[in-house]
C-alpha positions in Angstrom: -25.8 -76.7 34.6 -28.4 -74.6 36.3 -26.5 -71.5 35.3 -26.6 -72.8 31.9 -30.4 -73.6 31.8 -30.9 -70.0 33.7 -28.6 -68.0 30.8 -30.7 -69.7 28.0 -33.8 -68.9 29.6 -32.9 -65.1 30.1 -31.8 -65.2 26.4 -34.6 -66.6 25.4 -36.9 -63.9 27.2 -34.9 -61.2 25.9 -35.0 -62.7 22.4 -38.7 -63.2 22.8 -39.1 -59.6 24.3 -37.1 -57.9 21.5 -39.0 -59.9 19.0 -42.3 -58.6 20.7 -40.9 -55.0 21.1 -40.2 -55.0 17.4 -43.8 -56.4 16.2 -45.5 -54.0 18.1 -43.4 -51.0 17.1 -44.1 -52.5 13.3 -47.5 -52.9 13.8 -49.3 -49.8 12.6 -51.6 -47.4 15.1 -53.8 -46.7 11.9 -54.7 -49.0 9.4 -57.4 -48.6 6.6 -60.8 -50.5 6.8 -62.1 -49.2 3.4 -63.7 -47.1 1.9 -67.0 -46.0 -0.4 -67.3 -43.5 -3.5 -70.5 -41.3 -3.2 -72.1 -41.2 -7.0 -71.1 -38.2 -8.8 -73.9 -35.7 -8.4 -76.0 -38.2 -6.8 -79.5 -36.7 -6.6 -81.2 -37.0 -3.4 -84.5 -35.4 -2.0 -84.7 -32.4 -4.9 -80.8 -31.7 -4.3 -77.7 -32.4 -5.6 -75.1 -34.2 -3.2 -71.4 -33.1 -3.5 -69.2 -30.4 -1.9 -69.2 -32.7 1.3 -66.9 -30.7 3.7 -67.8 -32.2 7.2 -68.7 -35.5 8.9 -70.0 -36.0 12.3 -71.7 -39.2 14.2 -74.6 -38.1 16.4 -74.2 -40.4 19.2 -78.6 -40.4 20.0 -79.2 -42.0 16.9 -75.9 -43.6 15.4 -76.5 -41.7 12.0 -73.9 -39.4 10.4 -74.4 -35.6 9.5 -72.6 -34.2 6.2 -72.6 -30.3 5.1 -72.2 -29.3 2.0 -70.1 -26.3 1.0 -72.5 -25.1 -2.1 -73.1 -21.6 -1.4 -76.6 -21.8 -2.4 -75.5 -21.7 -6.2 -76.8 -25.5 -6.9 -79.5 -26.1 -4.0 -79.7 -23.7 -0.8 -77.4 -24.1 1.8 -78.1 -27.3 3.6 -76.7 -30.5 5.4 -77.9 -34.2 4.9 -78.3 -37.4 7.4 -77.0 -40.6 6.3 -76.7 -44.2 7.7 -73.1 -45.7 7.2 -72.6 -49.2 7.6 -68.9 -49.8 8.7 -67.3 -52.6 10.6 -64.3 -54.3 11.0 -64.8 -55.9 7.5 -65.0 -52.2 5.9 -67.4 -49.4 4.7 -70.3 -51.2 3.3 -72.9 -48.6 2.2 -73.1 -44.7 2.7 -77.5 -44.5 2.8 -78.7 -40.8 2.9 -81.5 -40.5 4.7 -82.9 -36.2 4.9 -81.4 -33.6 3.7 -82.5 -29.7 5.0 -81.4 -26.4 4.0 -80.3 -23.9 6.7 -82.5 -21.5 7.2 -82.0 -17.6 8.4 -83.8 -16.2 12.0 -86.5 -14.7 9.3 -87.1 -18.6 8.2 -85.9 -18.0 4.4 -82.8 -19.9 3.1 -79.5 -18.2 2.4 -79.3 -16.8 -1.3 -76.4 -17.2 -3.8 -73.2 -15.7 -3.4 -74.0 -13.6 -6.7 -77.1 -11.8 -5.1 -74.4 -9.9 -2.9 -71.5 -9.1 -5.2 -73.1 -6.1 -7.0 -74.2 -4.3 -4.1 -73.1 -4.5 -0.3 -75.1 -6.9 1.4 -76.1 -6.6 5.4 -75.1 -9.2 7.4 -78.3 -10.4 7.9 -79.3 -10.8 4.2 -75.7 -12.2 3.1 -75.0 -15.8 1.8 -73.2 -18.3 3.6 -70.1 -20.6 3.1 -70.8 -23.6 5.2 -67.8 -25.7 6.2 -68.0 -27.8 9.2 -71.2 -29.3 11.4 -71.4 -30.9 14.8 -74.2 -32.4 16.9 -74.1 -30.4 20.0 -73.8 -33.4 22.5 -76.5 -31.2 25.0 -79.2 -30.7 22.5 -78.8 -32.6 19.4 -78.9 -29.2 17.3 -76.4 -28.8 14.6 -73.7 -26.7 15.2 -72.1 -25.2 11.7 -69.2 -23.2 10.9 -69.3 -20.7 7.8 -66.2 -19.0 6.1 -68.0 -15.4 4.9 -66.3 -13.8 2.4 -64.1 -10.9 1.4 -64.1 -8.7 -1.7 -63.5 -4.9 -0.6 -65.2 -2.7 -1.1 -68.4 -4.3 -1.4 -68.2 -7.6 0.1 -67.0 -8.2 3.7 -69.4 -10.7 5.1 -68.0 -12.2 8.6 -67.5 -16.0 9.3 -69.6 -17.4 12.0 -70.4 -20.2 13.8 -74.3 -20.8 13.9 -76.8 -23.5 15.6 -79.7 -25.1 13.9 -82.6 -27.3 14.8 -82.7 -30.8 13.4 -85.0 -29.4 10.6 -82.5 -26.7 9.8 -84.6 -23.4 11.5 -82.2 -21.0 12.9 -81.6 -21.3 17.0 -78.8 -19.1 17.7 -75.3 -17.4 16.7 -72.0 -17.4 18.6 -70.1 -14.5 19.4 -66.6 -14.4 17.5 -63.2 -13.1 18.8 -62.8 -9.6 17.3 -60.0 -10.7 15.3 -62.0 -13.0 13.2 -64.0 -10.4 11.8 -63.7 -9.4 8.3 -62.1 -6.1 7.7 -61.4 -3.4 4.8 -57.8 -3.2 6.3 -55.2 -5.3 6.0 -56.2 -7.5 9.2 -58.6 -10.3 10.1 -59.1 -13.6 8.2 -58.2 -14.2 4.5 -60.9 -14.9 1.9 -61.9 -18.7 2.2 -59.3 -19.1 4.6 -61.4 -19.1 7.9 -63.2 -21.1 10.0 -62.8 -24.5 8.4 -63.0 -27.3 11.8 -65.5 -26.7 15.0 -65.7 -29.4 17.6 -67.2 -29.9 21.2 -64.9 -30.8 24.0 -65.0 -31.0 27.7 -68.5 -32.8 27.9 -69.8 -30.2 25.5 -68.9 -27.4 28.0 -66.3 -25.7 25.5 -66.8 -25.2 21.6 -63.3 -25.3 19.7 -62.7 -24.0 16.3 -59.4 -22.9 13.9 -58.8 -21.4 10.9 -57.6 -23.0 8.2 -54.5 -20.4 7.7 -53.1 -17.7 9.4 -54.8 -14.1 10.0 -53.4 -11.6 7.6 -51.6 -10.0 10.5 -50.0 -13.0 11.9 -47.8 -13.7 8.7 -48.0 -15.7 5.1 -49.5 -18.9 4.3 -47.6 -21.9 4.3 -45.1 -22.6 1.1 -42.8 -25.5 0.3 -40.2 -23.6 2.2 -41.9 -22.7 5.4 -44.7 -23.5 7.2 -47.4 -20.9 9.2 -48.9 -20.3 12.3 -52.7 -20.4 12.3 -55.1 -20.0 15.4 -57.4 -22.0 17.5 -60.3 -20.5 19.6 -61.6 -22.1 22.7 -65.1 -20.6 23.7 -67.6 -21.6 26.3 -70.3 -23.1 24.6 -72.1 -19.9 25.1 -69.6 -17.9 23.2 -67.2 -16.3 26.0 -63.5 -16.7 24.6 -61.3 -18.2 26.7 -58.3 -18.8 24.8 -56.6 -18.3 21.3 -53.6 -20.9 20.4 -51.2 -20.9 17.7 -51.3 -23.8 15.7 -48.1 -24.6 13.7 -49.2 -26.0 9.9 -46.7 -28.0 7.7 -45.0 -26.1 5.2 -46.4 -27.3 1.7 -45.5 -31.0 0.9 -44.5 -30.2 -2.6 -43.4 -27.7 -5.4 -46.5 -26.7 -7.5 -46.0 -27.7 -11.2 -45.7 -24.8 -12.8 -45.1 -22.8 -9.5 -48.3 -21.7 -8.2 -48.1 -19.0 -5.3 -51.8 -19.8 -4.4 -51.0 -23.4 -3.7 -50.9 -23.7 0.1 -51.4 -26.0 3.2 -54.2 -25.7 6.3 -56.4 -26.9 8.5 -59.5 -28.4 7.1 -61.3 -30.2 9.8 -60.6 -31.1 14.0 -62.5 -33.5 16.4 -61.5 -33.9 19.9 -59.6 -37.0 20.8 -61.9 -37.7 23.8 -65.1 -36.0 24.3 -64.4 -35.1 27.8 -60.7 -33.9 27.3 -60.3 -30.3 26.8 -56.7 -30.4 25.5 -56.4 -33.4 22.8 -57.7 -32.9 19.4 -57.0 -34.4 15.6 -56.5 -32.0 13.2 -56.7 -32.6 9.7 -54.1 -30.8 7.4 -54.8 -30.8 3.7 -52.7 -29.6 1.0 -52.9 -29.3 -2.8 -50.1 -28.6 -5.5 -51.0 -28.2 -9.0 -49.1 -31.1 -11.0 -48.9 -33.0 -7.9 -52.0 -33.7 -5.9 -53.4 -33.8 -2.9 -51.6 -34.6 0.9 -53.8 -35.3 3.8 -52.3 -35.8 7.3 -53.9 -36.1 10.7 -52.3 -35.1 13.3 -52.8 -35.3 17.1 -52.4 -32.3 19.0 -52.1 -30.8 22.9 -53.0 -27.4 24.0 -51.5 -28.0 27.2 -48.6 -25.4 27.8 -49.2 -23.6 24.6 -49.2 -19.5 25.0 -52.7 -18.3 25.4 -52.8 -15.3 22.4 -56.0 -14.1 22.5 -55.4 -10.4 23.4 -52.2 -10.8 20.9 -53.0 -8.6 18.0 -50.3 -9.9 15.6 -48.0 -13.2 16.4 -45.7 -12.3 13.1 -42.2 -12.1 14.2 -43.0 -12.9 18.0 -41.8 -15.6 20.3 -45.1 -17.8 21.3 -45.0 -21.4 22.5 -47.4 -23.2 19.8 -49.5 -26.3 20.5 -47.1 -29.4 20.8 -48.3 -31.8 17.4 -47.5 -35.3 16.4 -48.6 -37.2 13.1 -51.2 -39.7 13.7 -51.6 -41.0 9.9 -50.5 -40.1 6.6 -53.1 -41.2 4.0 -50.8 -41.8 1.2 -49.4 -44.5 3.8 -52.9 -46.6 4.3 -53.4 -48.1 0.9 -55.8 -45.8 -0.8 -55.8 -45.8 -4.5 -56.8 -42.3 -4.6 -56.3 -39.2 -1.6 -58.7 -36.5 -2.7 -59.8 -33.1 -1.0 -60.5 -34.8 2.5 -62.3 -32.2 4.7 -64.3 -33.7 7.1 -63.4 -36.2 10.2 -65.3 -37.8 13.1 -65.2 -40.6 15.2 -67.4 -43.4 14.3 -68.1 -46.9 16.6 -65.8 -49.0 18.3 -64.8 -52.2 17.1 -64.7 -55.7 18.8 -60.8 -55.5 18.7 -61.0 -52.3 20.8 -60.1 -50.0 18.1 -62.1 -47.2 17.4 -62.9 -46.4 14.0 -62.2 -42.6 12.4 -64.4 -41.6 9.6 -63.3 -39.0 6.8 -64.9 -37.3 3.8 -63.4 -35.4 1.0 -65.3 -32.6 -0.8 -65.5 -33.0 -4.7 -66.1 -29.4 -5.3 -69.1 -30.5 -7.6 -66.2 -31.5 -10.2 -66.2 -34.4 -12.1 -62.6 -34.9 -12.1 -62.8 -35.3 -8.3 -64.5 -37.7 -6.0 -66.7 -37.9 -3.0 -65.1 -40.7 -0.7 -65.8 -41.8 2.6 -63.1 -43.6 4.4 -62.9 -45.5 7.4 -60.0 -46.1 9.4 -58.9 -48.4 12.4 -57.3 -46.4 15.2 -55.5 -48.2 18.2 
């Protein structure tokens, strides 16, 4: 009798354990809390809200910083602050509270791109293509990246990482690795595929950035049949370049219809998993295929064990160990009605459940055929 009871009890425990494991396995690590759509061409303090290509949460105030990738064509290059009401029940409001233009060292706003196309521009007078902004955890300043431009021979504008005060005034500029400067030769960053993402790490002592797609000398962009290797750069917060790592970008998710050789996949934003961890990051891979649409996936990566390639001129054809990566979430799988051109990511407040909120924003390119969506996810 005792043996039978013991057998039944052990069997019941095994079944319960397997059921529990199965339930745990089926429970998603990431779930959708909700989204808010910012009205198209929303007027705010004399500007048009659009082109939001970055989002970051300011831990000092709890509000959020957005950057607009308007190249001073509609309004001067600028950033916004907003309050976002997000909790376990969803995203309830996105209320813009401030906007400020980014200023040059001379105190002037950046000119439109057209002012630099007919004749060469000096780097000091050039326009900018803003892409990502992070609140400096040490100072509260806005650290922001821009992509520069490449239209040889008249227009070779370097990408850059700059710091602005809370009101947009120029504070400083970080030095870039030599291989991230524009060149008239077939080397360096590709046009419009440069510094899409930056983040602080290791308690703010490191600034980490990524290129959207490969350097020219590092090989072709992703296609439906092959991925590619881009570069992640790790610098001290004062600019010294410590390392570069190869980041493996996934192949383009679908064949464009009709086939379009310019459609590709690339990294549009990044954020540290933990503010004190120097090795783990979330990377947003954003792709578009003509006639098919957008595909946005978020990967968790780890730089530990990856080959330091900062002194390697070209990684094309070389054997290097890239960073490791695993899929965190495919936005097609969380229940959104539409996935648009997502370009920004940041951590939000922690929920009572213990989950962390993860917020993303899409860049509508100031197009009525696209949307500015602020998406909130819960992450276990």
